[in-house]
N, C-alpha and C positions, 0 to 999 in steps of 0.2 A: 178445445183440445185439437181441433182441426188446424188452428193457426200455429200451435206449438209444433205439430208434425211438419207443417210446411216450413216453419223456421229452421227446424233441425235439418231438413232436406237441403235447403238453400245453404246452410252453414257447411254441411258436408260437401256439397258440390263445389262450393267456393274454396274450401280448404284443399280438396283433391286438385282442383285447377291450379291453385298457386303452387302446390307441391310439384305438379307435372311441369309447369313453367320453370321452376327453379332447377329441376333435374335437367331440362333442355338447355338452360343457360350454362349450367356447370359443364355439361358435355361439350357444348360448342366452345367454351372458353378453353378447355383442355385441348380440343382439336386445334384451335387457333394458336395456342402455345406450341404445339408440336409442329405445325406448319411454319410458324415464324422461326423456330429454331432450325429447321431445315433449310429454309430460304436464306436467312441472314444469321448465320452462326455467330456467336460471340467472338470478338477479336481477341487474340492472345496478347496480353500486356507484356511488354519486355521491361525488366528491371535493370536499370543502369547501375553497375557496380562502381562505387567510388574507390579511388585509391586508398590503400591501407593506411597511408600517413595521415589522411584527413579524418579517419574514423577514430583516432585515438583521442582521449580526453586528457587534458592537462591535470596535474596534481591539485591545483587550487580548485578546480571545478569538481573533482572527485571528492575532495574533502568536504565541500559545500554539500554535495548530494548525500554523502554519508552522515553529516550532521543533521540534515533535514529528515532522513529516514529514522535516525536514532531518536530525534525529537518527537516525530509523529507516532512511532511504535513504542515509545517509552524504553528504548534501549534493547528491545527484543528482536528488532529486525536488523538484517545485515544486507549489505550490498555486495553481491558476488560478481556481477558483470554489468558494465555500462557501455552502450554502443549508440553512436549517433544514427538517427534515422534519416 
């Protein structure tokens, strides 16, 4: 019975130690994220707009897209708008 008590005590001490270390790691990680975001904020990305003439899709491509959507959805799907990315 003495060995079981010692085993349970060691298990409890080990579990509490691991839990405490995990809490410390989580808090330091959150602190590191806050510091990094203040020191080196994320750069704003600029989106280049293309001229309106290059964003239109010709009739042949539009009919191919509509046929593909109709084929895949069994005629239940429709194409309302298509834009080049």
